[in-house]
Backbone bond lengths (Angstrom), bond angles and torsions (degrees), N, CA, C in turn:
res aa  C-N    CA-C-N  psi(-1)  N-CA   C-N-CA  omega(-1)  CA-C   N-CA-C  phi
1 M - - - 1.546 - - 1.501 111.19 -
2 Y 1.264 113.74 123.50 1.527 121.05 178.18 1.493 110.91 -83.11
3 D 1.317 113.54 149.23 1.603 111.81 169.43 1.444 107.90 -79.48
4 V 1.288 124.11 -34.31 1.522 122.98 -179.05 1.531 106.79 -150.67
5 I 1.317 115.90 130.21 1.455 120.25 159.19 1.517 109.58 -101.44
6 T 1.353 116.98 123.23 1.496 121.64 178.23 1.456 108.02 -88.14
7 V 1.319 120.51 138.25 1.416 124.38 -179.81 1.598 106.51 -125.48
8 G 1.202 117.48 117.89 1.483 119.87 -178.45 1.502 113.54 175.02
9 S 1.405 117.58 -157.48 1.373 123.07 -171.35 1.524 111.23 -92.82
10 A 1.228 116.30 155.75 1.480 126.97 171.61 1.500 109.01 -129.62
11 T 1.368 113.67 128.27 1.444 118.57 -177.38 1.515 109.76 -133.03
12 L 1.308 119.15 161.57 1.417 124.79 159.85 1.482 110.81 -92.89
13 D 1.290 117.57 121.73 1.543 121.12 -176.80 1.524 108.07 -98.57
14 V 1.290 119.18 139.47 1.402 123.14 178.88 1.619 102.60 -130.57
15 F 1.384 110.06 114.24 1.522 120.38 176.68 1.427 111.72 -91.08
16 A 1.284 116.41 114.96 1.468 121.33 178.75 1.489 109.21 -112.69
17 K 1.426 111.59 113.02 1.427 119.68 -177.56 1.559 114.96 -99.78
18 T 1.271 117.32 116.72 1.451 115.50 179.11 1.500 111.33 -140.30
19 R 1.237 119.35 153.75 1.507 131.10 177.31 1.545 113.90 -84.97
20 F 1.266 115.33 -17.42 1.483 123.29 -170.86 1.524 113.26 -91.14
21 S 1.258 113.93 63.49 1.480 120.38 172.99 1.574 110.92 -148.96
22 E 1.290 110.66 171.83 1.509 116.67 174.15 1.453 113.03 -145.16
23 L 1.288 114.80 153.58 1.413 125.92 -175.72 1.596 112.70 -96.48
24 I 1.237 120.50 110.43 1.393 125.84 -176.61 1.468 114.81 -104.44
25 K 1.314 123.30 126.36 1.461 122.65 178.92 1.498 109.79 -100.62
26 I 1.348 117.37 126.77 1.400 123.27 -178.45 1.581 104.37 -111.32
27 I 1.361 115.39 130.70 1.500 117.75 174.97 1.562 110.35 -119.09
28 D 1.322 114.66 123.07 1.441 117.60 -179.28 1.569 106.28 -135.78
29 P 1.327 115.77 -178.12 1.537 116.88 -177.49 1.524 110.76 -63.19
30 K 1.291 120.59 -12.59 1.502 121.40 176.69 1.562 113.02 -87.42
31 G 1.325 114.37 -16.64 1.431 117.31 178.80 1.477 112.77 130.30
32 E 1.214 116.60 -157.68 1.613 123.23 -177.47 1.548 107.07 -93.05
33 T 1.236 116.80 143.24 1.470 126.66 171.90 1.509 108.99 -142.32
34 D 1.420 111.47 122.18 1.431 118.58 172.17 1.549 111.98 -91.66
35 L 1.435 111.90 127.77 1.397 122.39 179.13 1.494 118.95 -107.02
36 L 1.292 130.14 128.53 1.494 128.50 176.19 1.558 101.38 -87.29
37 A 1.348 110.10 132.24 1.458 117.65 -170.96 1.545 103.89 -127.51
38 F 1.385 115.26 133.83 1.389 119.74 170.90 1.558 104.36 -124.41
39 P 1.341 113.42 151.42 1.469 119.77 -178.87 1.512 113.19 -59.14
40 A 1.300 118.83 128.88 1.427 125.19 179.73 1.610 109.30 -67.79
41 G 1.283 113.17 147.91 1.467 118.17 178.89 1.477 123.41 58.57
42 S 1.367 112.05 18.86 1.406 123.93 178.60 1.421 115.54 -101.02
43 K 1.296 117.89 159.42 1.437 120.89 167.71 1.539 100.86 -109.70
44 I 1.466 112.23 127.77 1.343 120.97 -166.23 1.596 107.97 -112.84
45 L 1.219 119.37 126.16 1.579 121.42 173.82 1.362 112.03 -72.66
46 I 1.348 108.40 138.39 1.555 115.81 175.50 1.417 109.01 -103.72
47 D 1.333 120.18 123.90 1.489 119.65 -179.44 1.430 114.09 -70.82
48 E 1.381 115.68 -36.71 1.586 116.48 -176.81 1.540 103.16 -150.42
49 L 1.313 111.04 142.67 1.416 126.39 176.88 1.517 109.80 -119.15
50 E 1.372 115.94 124.33 1.473 119.38 174.67 1.403 114.41 -131.79
51 F 1.404 122.98 132.85 1.343 130.42 177.71 1.582 114.91 -106.33
52 T 1.349 116.36 120.76 1.504 117.35 -177.18 1.585 99.61 -140.38
53 T 1.386 111.39 172.26 1.441 118.87 175.82 1.580 105.78 -93.31
54 G 1.342 118.02 153.90 1.387 118.39 177.62 1.582 107.07 -152.54
55 G 1.291 114.75 -163.21 1.459 121.43 -175.84 1.520 111.34 103.62
56 G 1.310 122.25 140.86 1.435 122.59 -176.64 1.541 115.43 -59.26
57 G 1.334 116.36 -31.92 1.485 118.72 -177.04 1.505 112.14 -70.53
58 T 1.396 115.17 -39.96 1.501 123.31 -179.25 1.528 113.42 -81.80
59 N 1.269 114.33 -35.85 1.437 119.08 175.96 1.581 113.00 -56.67
60 T 1.277 110.00 -54.25 1.571 115.80 179.62 1.393 111.26 -69.45
61 A 1.305 122.55 -30.57 1.493 121.74 178.82 1.572 110.11 -64.73
62 V 1.314 113.04 -46.43 1.478 117.46 176.54 1.420 116.10 -62.74
63 A 1.407 116.04 -39.34 1.430 119.95 174.67 1.514 116.12 -59.06
64 L 1.260 112.31 -46.13 1.467 119.38 -178.87 1.522 110.52 -70.79
65 S 1.249 116.70 -38.28 1.493 118.50 180.00 1.566 108.37 -66.25
66 R 1.250 120.73 -40.28 1.428 123.31 -179.64 1.553 111.14 -71.57
67 L 1.365 115.85 -24.16 1.318 119.60 171.63 1.585 120.04 -84.10
68 G 1.307 105.16 12.67 1.578 113.06 168.27 1.599 113.13 95.03
69 H 1.387 118.05 6.78 1.463 119.24 -176.53 1.487 114.24 -95.10
70 K 1.220 116.78 151.89 1.458 123.73 173.28 1.534 111.55 -76.21
71 V 1.333 121.48 111.67 1.379 123.46 -162.64 1.517 113.45 -129.86
72 A 1.299 120.20 144.85 1.437 123.73 170.88 1.549 112.19 -133.53
73 F 1.290 117.38 146.69 1.549 119.44 178.32 1.422 106.94 -110.10
74 L 1.377 109.95 136.23 1.515 120.03 176.44 1.563 109.45 -121.34
75 G 1.235 118.01 114.31 1.474 122.35 -178.07 1.475 107.45 -163.18
76 K 1.371 117.18 -157.26 1.425 128.89 -174.05 1.446 114.28 -128.04
77 L 1.322 126.01 110.46 1.367 122.88 171.63 1.529 115.81 -105.09
78 G 1.175 119.02 148.85 1.541 125.76 -179.81 1.601 110.54 -89.20
79 Q 1.362 112.36 -155.01 1.420 118.98 -174.80 1.586 102.36 -113.87
80 G 1.403 107.61 159.46 1.559 110.27 170.25 1.526 107.35 103.08
81 T 1.334 112.42 176.13 1.389 123.32 -164.87 1.660 111.24 -68.65
82 N 1.341 117.02 -32.57 1.482 119.68 179.99 1.612 110.02 -65.66
83 S 1.400 115.66 -40.63 1.381 116.60 177.28 1.415 110.59 -72.83
84 D 1.345 122.12 -32.11 1.488 120.86 175.44 1.439 109.62 -63.33
85 F 1.360 119.91 -40.06 1.394 125.65 -176.65 1.516 109.90 -62.12
86 I 1.359 120.36 -47.96 1.464 127.22 171.78 1.467 110.29 -50.47
87 H 1.321 110.74 -55.58 1.571 120.14 -172.61 1.579 107.56 -53.30
88 K 1.304 112.52 -55.04 1.556 114.17 -177.65 1.384 115.00 -60.88
89 N 1.346 117.09 -37.44 1.543 120.24 178.67 1.523 113.85 -64.79
90 L 1.365 116.40 -31.46 1.486 116.49 178.28 1.462 107.92 -81.67
91 V 1.324 119.71 -29.74 1.552 113.85 178.77 1.480 109.05 -72.14
92 K 1.382 119.68 -27.67 1.421 125.81 178.80 1.548 111.03 -65.45
93 E 1.338 113.65 -31.97 1.399 121.53 -176.08 1.559 111.05 -88.29
94 K 1.398 118.42 5.39 1.480 122.64 177.52 1.501 113.16 69.61
95 I 1.209 116.41 39.97 1.464 129.49 -175.18 1.493 106.05 -103.37
96 D 1.328 125.25 124.32 1.391 123.56 172.57 1.652 106.27 -76.93
97 L 1.253 117.07 143.40 1.450 126.87 177.31 1.447 117.43 -103.27
98 L 1.328 114.49 108.64 1.463 121.57 175.83 1.447 115.20 -103.71
99 C 1.350 114.02 12.79 1.458 124.71 -169.88 1.510 109.84 -76.78
100 A 1.354 111.71 156.88 1.408 121.37 177.68 1.572 107.53 -99.35
101 H 1.269 120.41 159.05 1.473 127.54 179.45 1.571 105.41 -120.13
102 G 1.313 116.02 139.84 1.506 118.49 179.20 1.452 106.64 -149.40
103 K 1.352 108.20 173.06 1.496 117.92 178.11 1.535 109.25 -83.24
104 G 1.418 107.72 117.11 1.475 116.95 -178.13 1.611 107.89 154.06
105 N 1.293 110.61 -179.66 1.505 117.83 -177.50 1.593 110.05 -95.69
106 A 1.293 118.92 148.98 1.373 129.20 174.46 1.522 100.96 -65.39
107 G 1.378 115.49 160.66 1.509 125.34 168.51 1.523 105.73 -55.78
108 Y 1.377 111.87 158.29 1.457 115.07 179.88 1.569 104.96 -154.39
109 S 1.273 110.34 132.20 1.590 113.03 175.75 1.521 106.59 -131.95
110 V 1.367 109.09 144.30 1.438 118.62 172.85 1.563 105.81 -117.58
111 I 1.275 115.91 122.90 1.508 126.02 179.06 1.413 111.77 -105.89
112 L 1.343 117.37 108.18 1.383 125.21 -179.11 1.532 108.29 -87.19
113 D 1.291 118.82 125.54 1.473 124.48 -171.91 1.538 107.66 -132.67
114 T 1.303 115.81 147.29 1.510 124.49 -174.93 1.501 105.38 -126.64
115 L 1.388 117.06 171.93 1.414 119.87 173.18 1.505 113.63 -57.08
116 E 1.285 115.30 -28.63 1.580 115.57 -178.03 1.531 106.06 -87.00
117 H 1.296 121.31 3.39 1.495 121.80 179.74 1.455 116.17 60.19
118 D 1.400 113.19 32.91 1.581 119.26 176.68 1.500 98.55 -89.40
119 R 1.266 123.18 109.79 1.417 125.07 178.03 1.468 112.11 -106.12
120 T 1.492 108.75 147.00 1.478 117.06 171.81 1.574 102.86 -128.27
121 I 1.218 113.24 141.32 1.505 124.31 179.73 1.437 114.78 -107.11
122 L 1.250 122.60 125.36 1.399 128.18 172.64 1.473 106.82 -107.00
123 T 1.261 116.36 122.56 1.523 120.62 -171.95 1.492 112.88 -131.09
124 H 1.335 107.93 130.24 1.577 118.05 175.09 1.623 104.67 -110.36
125 K 1.417 110.53 114.52 1.430 112.29 -177.64 1.599 115.58 -69.09
126 G 1.283 112.94 -30.43 1.530 112.87 175.98 1.406 114.63 61.96
127 I 1.313 119.59 -143.22 1.444 125.86 -179.61 1.596 113.02 -72.79
128 N 1.252 114.37 -5.23 1.544 112.01 174.41 1.512 112.68 -58.90
129 D 1.342 118.05 -27.48 1.466 116.43 -173.82 1.593 111.80 -93.08
130 D 1.398 113.01 20.80 1.473 119.41 -176.39 1.507 108.64 -128.04
131 L 1.364 120.75 32.49 1.467 118.30 168.23 1.496 109.07 -81.21
132 R 1.299 111.67 122.57 1.442 118.09 -175.31 1.553 111.08 -112.27
133 N 1.351 115.51 156.05 1.427 117.54 -174.39 1.534 113.48 -60.48
134 K 1.283 117.96 -31.17 1.541 123.87 171.71 1.522 109.79 -64.70
135 D 1.295 121.97 -13.51 1.524 118.84 179.09 1.533 104.79 -92.78
136 I 1.301 126.27 -4.54 1.411 119.44 -177.95 1.421 114.51 -88.01
137 P 1.372 121.29 125.16 1.531 123.39 175.69 1.529 108.65 -85.10
138 Y 1.345 109.59 84.14 1.489 117.21 -173.21 1.564 114.36 -57.08
139 K 1.393 113.22 -36.42 1.460 121.29 -178.71 1.621 114.53 -59.25
140 K 1.468 108.86 -31.49 1.438 111.46 176.56 1.462 122.72 -93.27
141 L 1.352 113.19 14.35 1.519 126.77 -173.92 1.494 105.31 -89.99
142 K 1.371 121.99 54.95 1.498 124.50 177.38 1.582 102.70 -97.94
143 T 1.311 117.73 109.49 1.469 120.53 -172.48 1.611 111.03 -155.62
144 K 1.300 117.79 159.62 1.285 120.35 177.38 1.568 106.60 -86.80
145 W 1.366 118.49 -44.68 1.343 123.30 -175.33 1.585 108.77 -129.29
146 F 1.253 115.98 148.23 1.521 128.33 156.48 1.572 110.45 -97.21
147 Y 1.276 116.79 134.76 1.487 122.91 169.30 1.533 106.82 -107.40
148 F 1.248 121.35 106.00 1.516 119.63 178.19 1.590 108.37 -96.44
149 S 1.209 119.50 124.81 1.498 126.78 162.55 1.373 109.77 -92.33
150 A 1.403 113.93 179.26 1.464 118.37 -176.01 1.491 109.05 -75.19
151 M 1.467 114.11 130.64 1.407 124.26 172.82 1.581 109.21 -130.39
152 M 1.262 119.45 153.25 1.365 122.23 179.02 1.541 117.71 -129.81
153 E 1.320 113.76 173.45 1.472 118.82 -175.16 1.482 118.69 45.90
154 E 1.247 122.57 -123.69 1.524 123.68 179.89 1.426 113.51 -57.26
155 S 1.403 113.88 -43.32 1.522 120.43 179.67 1.557 113.77 -59.47
156 F 1.366 116.27 -38.02 1.461 118.38 178.91 1.624 108.34 -62.19
157 R 1.327 115.05 -42.66 1.501 116.54 -176.16 1.552 106.78 -67.94
158 T 1.386 122.01 -27.74 1.401 121.48 174.02 1.569 108.03 -75.13
159 L 1.292 125.74 -32.55 1.378 124.29 170.33 1.498 114.01 -57.08
160 E 1.310 117.38 -38.92 1.408 122.29 176.54 1.652 112.64 -60.21
161 R 1.299 106.69 -45.24 1.530 108.78 178.92 1.582 112.79 -66.92
162 L 1.314 110.61 -28.16 1.529 114.94 -175.33 1.607 103.97 -76.09
163 A 1.302 118.99 -34.12 1.449 122.54 171.37 1.491 112.16 -59.12
164 E 1.285 116.12 -40.50 1.560 118.27 174.00 1.479 111.48 -61.92
165 F 1.282 108.30 -47.03 1.608 116.43 -178.75 1.513 107.70 -52.71
166 A 1.548 113.17 -51.53 1.422 118.25 -174.83 1.600 110.80 -56.23
167 Q 1.351 115.12 -45.98 1.417 118.64 179.98 1.473 116.48 -52.07
168 R 1.429 107.60 -46.92 1.541 112.63 -176.62 1.596 113.71 -71.72
169 N 1.389 120.47 -17.73 1.337 128.08 -178.65 1.465 117.90 -113.94
170 N 1.383 116.32 18.99 1.444 124.39 177.11 1.591 112.91 50.33
171 I 1.278 115.08 41.52 1.446 124.13 172.33 1.521 112.14 -97.92
172 K 1.258 117.89 125.09 1.455 121.00 -177.60 1.556 109.26 -83.77
173 I 1.373 112.15 148.51 1.410 119.79 -177.75 1.503 115.12 -113.75
174 A 1.242 120.52 130.92 1.476 125.03 169.12 1.541 103.47 -106.45
175 F 1.370 119.09 133.00 1.395 121.05 -175.52 1.482 110.07 -129.72
176 N 1.378 118.09 129.75 1.421 122.16 177.39 1.477 113.72 -127.72
177 P 1.294 116.75 77.62 1.422 120.77 179.16 1.455 118.83 -66.08
178 S 1.257 122.61 144.22 1.534 124.93 -177.74 1.644 105.42 -91.03
179 T 1.225 113.16 179.43 1.506 117.20 167.69 1.386 118.98 -55.14
180 Y 1.292 117.88 -31.24 1.518 125.68 177.02 1.548 106.33 -55.32
181 L 1.224 117.55 -48.50 1.515 117.91 -172.60 1.539 109.90 -93.59
182 A 1.254 117.08 -37.50 1.595 116.99 177.02 1.506 113.23 -54.09
183 E 1.340 118.58 -38.86 1.364 120.75 -174.56 1.436 111.75 -72.70
184 K 1.349 119.96 -15.28 1.533 124.59 172.85 1.523 115.95 -73.68
185 G 1.345 111.76 -15.79 1.472 119.33 173.42 1.430 117.04 84.88
186 Y 1.315 115.41 173.58 1.585 122.73 -177.00 1.409 116.69 -56.10
187 Q 1.404 118.30 -42.51 1.454 123.83 -174.61 1.633 110.17 -58.47
188 H 1.316 108.44 -39.51 1.516 114.09 -175.87 1.527 108.26 -76.48
189 L 1.281 120.73 -26.10 1.529 122.82 -172.18 1.600 113.35 -106.77
190 K 1.341 113.81 -1.27 1.462 118.70 -167.97 1.516 113.95 -64.43
191 N 1.446 120.81 -33.74 1.327 123.05 172.92 1.467 119.45 -55.66
192 I 1.291 114.58 -30.82 1.493 128.87 178.67 1.489 107.06 -87.95
193 L 1.341 117.99 -51.07 1.541 121.20 -173.91 1.504 113.31 -62.81
194 T 1.276 116.77 -31.90 1.476 120.08 -177.87 1.576 111.87 -71.49
195 N 1.372 114.67 -23.02 1.456 116.68 176.42 1.458 112.81 -105.10
196 T 1.330 122.78 19.01 1.435 127.74 -171.84 1.544 110.33 -97.44
197 E 1.341 117.74 133.31 1.394 125.64 -179.31 1.675 106.54 -88.00
198 L 1.328 110.26 -50.22 1.421 119.12 -176.72 1.496 119.64 -123.73
199 L 1.227 120.09 107.43 1.485 124.31 -177.86 1.603 112.41 -100.59
200 V 1.324 113.42 120.86 1.465 119.50 178.80 1.416 114.34 -117.25
201 L 1.390 119.16 123.48 1.408 117.01 -179.05 1.622 107.43 -141.43
202 N 1.224 119.70 161.92 1.582 118.90 163.86 1.515 106.27 -86.40
203 R 1.302 110.65 176.48 1.573 116.02 -168.47 1.483 103.43 -71.98
204 E 1.247 127.83 -40.42 1.434 128.22 -178.47 1.490 109.62 -58.46
205 E 1.377 117.20 -43.01 1.478 120.16 -177.30 1.595 108.72 -73.06
206 A 1.306 116.06 -36.45 1.474 115.83 177.00 1.487 110.63 -67.44
207 C 1.345 121.81 -38.40 1.503 119.59 176.58 1.526 110.57 -62.59
208 L 1.432 117.35 -42.60 1.465 120.01 -179.33 1.513 109.23 -60.83
209 L 1.242 120.17 -38.31 1.470 124.45 -179.77 1.489 118.50 -76.24
210 A 1.348 115.54 -37.56 1.435 119.06 -172.71 1.532 113.56 -124.04
211 G 1.292 118.32 -1.62 1.431 124.99 -178.40 1.380 114.13 92.11
212 K 1.393 121.50 162.02 1.479 124.37 177.47 1.582 110.09 -77.60
213 E 1.353 108.65 114.20 1.456 116.08 179.15 1.403 109.61 -140.59
214 P 1.326 116.36 164.63 1.552 118.53 174.57 1.590 104.30 -66.99
215 I 1.402 110.41 156.52 1.467 114.60 -161.76 1.534 110.86 -59.18
216 E 1.323 118.99 -39.56 1.478 119.41 -175.94 1.452 114.52 -65.32
217 R 1.358 115.84 -41.28 1.506 121.23 169.43 1.443 114.54 -57.84
218 L 1.271 112.15 -49.59 1.542 120.45 171.93 1.385 117.27 -42.75
219 L 1.394 112.52 -51.37 1.471 122.89 -177.67 1.609 109.45 -64.19
220 L 1.319 111.44 -44.29 1.525 121.45 -174.13 1.647 101.70 -62.91
221 K 1.277 117.16 -46.33 1.494 121.21 -175.86 1.550 109.68 -65.75
222 L 1.285 116.57 -42.53 1.532 120.08 -176.06 1.469 106.87 -63.69
223 R 1.381 117.48 -41.17 1.470 120.84 -175.08 1.561 107.66 -76.53
224 S 1.201 123.46 -21.97 1.429 126.36 -179.63 1.553 107.35 -73.49
225 F 1.310 122.03 -17.54 1.453 126.11 177.90 1.574 108.65 -76.44
226 G 1.321 117.41 -16.63 1.398 116.48 -175.88 1.362 122.74 138.84
227 P 1.351 120.87 -37.65 1.476 124.89 179.31 1.559 111.73 -57.94
228 K 1.367 115.71 143.68 1.432 116.95 170.41 1.373 113.37 -76.76
229 I 1.305 118.95 -34.83 1.506 126.87 178.10 1.486 109.11 -127.19
230 A 1.339 113.49 133.95 1.513 124.09 178.40 1.509 106.86 -122.58
231 A 1.457 114.25 123.51 1.410 121.84 175.89 1.439 111.72 -117.67
232 V 1.283 121.96 133.85 1.469 124.02 -177.30 1.519 104.32 -130.39
233 T 1.292 115.24 115.61 1.526 125.61 174.11 1.482 109.66 -89.79
234 D 1.348 119.63 154.87 1.477 124.10 178.33 1.513 110.35 -144.08
235 G 1.347 119.77 49.89 1.412 122.56 174.51 1.464 108.60 64.17
236 K 1.366 115.76 -130.18 1.524 121.52 174.64 1.511 117.50 -77.94
237 N 1.406 113.85 1.35 1.446 116.46 179.57 1.592 107.66 -97.94
238 T 1.324 109.50 174.19 1.452 119.83 -175.22 1.590 113.57 -52.38
239 L 1.311 116.04 128.50 1.526 117.14 174.23 1.514 107.59 -96.58
240 H 1.270 116.19 155.31 1.465 124.17 -179.30 1.529 115.95 -132.43
241 V 1.335 116.93 144.95 1.493 120.14 -176.88 1.499 108.45 -139.89
242 F 1.317 121.79 131.59 1.423 127.47 179.32 1.525 112.38 -120.41
243 D 1.359 120.83 133.01 1.368 120.55 -175.75 1.596 111.46 -117.08
244 G 1.389 111.50 7.39 1.439 116.37 -177.41 1.581 111.38 102.98
245 K 1.244 116.51 -26.85 1.507 124.87 -178.95 1.513 115.70 -115.62
246 Y 1.381 112.80 -43.46 1.400 125.47 -175.07 1.460 112.08 -124.57
247 T 1.386 119.98 145.58 1.409 126.63 165.81 1.491 106.17 -101.13
248 Y 1.328 115.88 143.03 1.491 122.29 172.80 1.555 109.92 -125.30
249 A 1.426 109.48 127.68 1.516 114.10 177.94 1.452 111.05 -120.73
250 C 1.298 115.85 138.11 1.458 123.28 -178.40 1.461 112.32 -139.56
251 F 1.405 116.25 119.22 1.517 116.68 171.19 1.541 111.18 -93.24
252 P 1.315 114.19 114.72 1.438 119.62 -173.24 1.607 110.50 -60.32
253 P 1.376 115.77 141.29 1.375 116.51 178.55 1.664 111.85 -61.76
254 P 1.238 123.02 153.18 1.506 122.89 -178.53 1.487 104.14 -68.71
255 V 1.476 112.15 144.67 1.462 121.25 -179.69 1.447 106.26 -145.73
256 N 1.250 117.76 149.13 1.480 120.53 173.34 1.525 113.77 -78.81
257 I 1.369 115.85 108.76 1.452 118.36 -169.21 1.658 103.30 -88.02
258 V 1.391 109.44 123.94 1.406 122.40 177.62 1.642 109.02 -101.50
259 D 1.290 114.87 -42.52 1.450 120.04 177.16 1.544 113.31 -159.80
260 A 1.224 120.46 113.61 1.497 122.66 -175.25 1.541 114.86 -79.00
261 T 1.279 116.10 -2.82 1.499 118.30 -179.07 1.492 109.35 -60.54
262 G 1.335 112.28 122.60 1.428 117.98 172.89 1.491 117.88 91.09
263 A 1.418 111.35 -7.08 1.466 118.76 179.22 1.572 116.09 -62.63
264 G 1.419 107.58 -42.25 1.498 110.88 172.83 1.542 115.83 -58.69
265 D 1.305 115.70 -39.27 1.449 119.96 175.72 1.450 116.05 -61.34
266 A 1.359 113.68 -40.35 1.426 123.06 179.98 1.515 109.11 -64.13
267 F 1.295 115.47 -43.51 1.481 121.53 -177.60 1.555 106.60 -59.75
268 A 1.354 110.90 -53.98 1.526 118.59 -170.40 1.570 108.93 -62.50
269 A 1.343 118.14 -42.02 1.367 120.07 -174.75 1.581 111.45 -71.02
270 S 1.301 111.12 -38.41 1.589 118.83 -174.77 1.613 104.41 -73.60
271 F 1.332 115.48 -36.78 1.500 117.97 173.12 1.533 112.02 -55.81
272 L 1.330 113.75 -48.30 1.492 117.15 177.98 1.499 106.85 -70.99
273 S 1.188 131.85 -28.27 1.328 129.85 171.68 1.532 114.78 -62.36
274 G 1.332 114.53 -36.25 1.517 121.45 176.56 1.501 109.85 -68.95
275 L 1.373 119.19 -38.31 1.345 122.46 177.54 1.612 111.70 -69.29
276 L 1.283 115.13 -36.81 1.467 117.67 -178.79 1.589 108.00 -70.26
277 R 1.362 120.29 -34.21 1.437 123.95 -176.24 1.481 110.10 -78.69
278 K 1.333 117.09 -48.49 1.528 123.46 -168.31 1.504 118.18 -123.42
279 K 1.322 117.92 -14.29 1.487 121.73 -172.64 1.444 109.54 54.40
280 D 1.402 118.65 40.59 1.442 120.23 -168.58 1.603 101.04 -132.76
281 I 1.321 116.20 115.08 1.443 121.40 -176.35 1.542 110.90 -69.25
282 E 1.281 121.97 -40.07 1.442 120.00 175.91 1.456 114.59 -57.22
283 F 1.362 112.73 -47.88 1.510 116.25 173.47 1.438 116.29 -59.39
284 A 1.339 116.83 -36.66 1.543 121.29 175.60 1.458 113.21 -62.69
285 I 1.252 113.74 -43.67 1.496 118.05 178.60 1.487 111.31 -65.69
286 R 1.273 121.52 -36.05 1.494 118.87 178.20 1.508 110.77 -76.57
287 L 1.289 119.35 -29.68 1.465 122.23 176.15 1.536 109.30 -71.91
288 G 1.298 118.03 -38.42 1.388 121.94 179.37 1.594 112.87 -67.86
289 I 1.266 114.87 -41.21 1.470 118.79 179.76 1.558 108.78 -66.18
290 A 1.316 117.17 -50.41 1.449 119.52 -178.10 1.570 113.03 -55.48
291 N 1.199 112.22 -46.39 1.570 114.26 -178.94 1.549 111.35 -71.58
292 A 1.327 115.01 -37.85 1.607 114.74 177.44 1.549 107.12 -66.73
293 Q 1.266 119.34 -33.34 1.487 112.32 -174.76 1.606 109.52 -82.41
294 S 1.251 119.99 -17.26 1.405 124.44 173.67 1.560 108.79 -66.80
295 V 1.427 110.71 -45.71 1.506 116.57 -179.86 1.415 106.62 -65.84
296 A 1.300 121.33 -47.11 1.514 124.88 -169.45 1.549 107.81 -69.00
297 S 1.193 121.51 -17.39 1.547 122.71 176.64 1.535 114.44 -87.16
298 H 1.272 115.74 -3.39 1.527 120.52 -178.55 1.620 109.40 -134.98
299 Y 1.339 116.19 162.72 1.380 117.48 178.88 1.521 108.72 -83.01
300 G 1.426 119.89 147.30 1.325 124.47 178.98 1.567 116.99 97.62
301 A 1.301 117.88 144.10 1.486 120.99 -171.26 1.610 107.78 -76.38
302 K 1.387 116.02 -21.98 1.433 117.27 -173.20 1.448 115.00 -127.69
303 N 1.341 116.32 -5.20 1.551 118.61 -170.92 1.522 110.62 -53.84
304 I 1.435 118.10 -52.19 1.369 121.62 -172.29 1.638 110.22 -110.96
305 L 1.286 117.07 40.92 1.392 115.58 169.31 1.469 107.12 -73.85
306 L 1.407 114.36 139.21 1.473 117.36 -175.61 1.526 114.13 -95.08
307 G 1.297 117.57 153.33 1.456 123.75 166.02 1.421 111.77 -73.21
308 H 1.367 119.16 177.76 1.524 122.84 -169.28 1.495 108.70 -67.42
309 N 1.356 114.45 -47.43 1.479 119.36 -179.18 1.506 113.90 -61.63
310 E 1.352 110.52 -41.24 1.520 121.68 179.28 1.469 108.44 -59.20
311 V 1.376 118.15 -50.32 1.439 119.25 -173.44 1.529 111.65 -73.09
312 I 1.287 117.22 -25.05 1.519 121.63 178.70 1.438 103.96 -69.27
313 K 1.327 126.30 -43.48 1.423 127.00 -179.23 1.458 111.29 -69.95
314 A 1.380 119.39 -40.14 1.477 121.92 173.61 1.546 113.69 -59.74
315 M 1.348 113.22 -40.15 1.544 119.26 -175.28 1.555 102.99 -68.19
316 K 1.398 123.57 -44.00 1.366 119.86 -177.05 1.455 112.62 -70.27
317 K 1.293 119.09 -28.64 1.552 121.41 179.25 1.509 111.53 -69.71
318 L 1.390 112.01 -37.91 1.524 117.75 -178.51 1.580 112.65 -71.82
319 K 1.344 116.62 -23.66 1.392 121.44 -177.39 1.550 112.58 48.07
320 I 1.358 109.88 63.23 1.516 117.04 -179.24 1.469 110.64 -77.29
321 K 1.295 113.32 128.11 1.471 123.22 173.70 1.457 117.46 -94.83
322 V 1.333 116.95 126.40 1.487 121.38 178.74 1.483 109.03 -116.88
323 H 1.359 113.22 130.02 1.490 118.68 179.89 1.513 105.06 -102.30
324 K 1.423 115.50 132.51 1.499 120.66 -172.36 1.499 102.61 -119.49
325 K 1.440 118.57 130.13 1.402 119.23 -179.54 1.602 108.44 -133.11
326 K 1.213 118.27 138.83 1.560 123.03 179.74 1.486 107.59 -79.54
327 I 1.360 123.72 137.55 1.414 129.86 -179.58 1.552 104.85 -102.12
328 G 1.340 114.99 134.15 1.382 121.12 174.48 1.521 119.61 80.94
């Protein structure tokens, strides 16, 4: 029996760090947009190049494994050295692989980073979009929780089938949709949302899914879609959680952000770990913030993911305050 089976994408992430870029601010009727600009027609020197694994499915699998849980990863890998690299890294992290292999390329992301740490991610989904129902080893899916990260096209339809399987087999679902899915709206996601126990989004995703509302109304609307617990993060700003009876608000302690890639996955996975260990939302929030800040303080989505004892120490050191309020 697994504690969690993560279902999602797997990518090879390439971090390209360069000083030769500028940040340009565009203001239009829709608001302000920051653009990362590089000189056209130039050959730009890269100061440092780093290769790591990424993707919501593998990021959360590694986070949960390091936190001491029995974890499996379910996704689709292709052929060639990139898929082999991902495969070996997951095995090294003591994660069981329930993934399928097919003809095609693994997911691939290029993260452009500057001295100011304004990152832009170029992502090729590759074979991640081709996880089919026939690829799923249903007899091996014995778990307490599924963790669903964002998947698209054929893979999204497979997520819907897995949500039905979870409902029939009393498996809880944690769901972390990206902007790709959130912008499609409730009707597109309802087959998963109605079976979801824990929904984790950032503020932008929450507004895309439920509309721009004051935070309490936003939380109420998200929970009305089906999830028992709705958590909305907002970068360095206050995060909010609603369990149907209480709201929980927490302002993250200040931290020196080096690279935010994977911080959201670290928070969501650690929050889930907190629920698995104590069924305590305040504890889960503190655990999530401590691990997310560790990731954001270093390069790479997985490099400084903490083990359980390490994250407990970090959590105590940060002295994270959570404000609880009853609704109604």
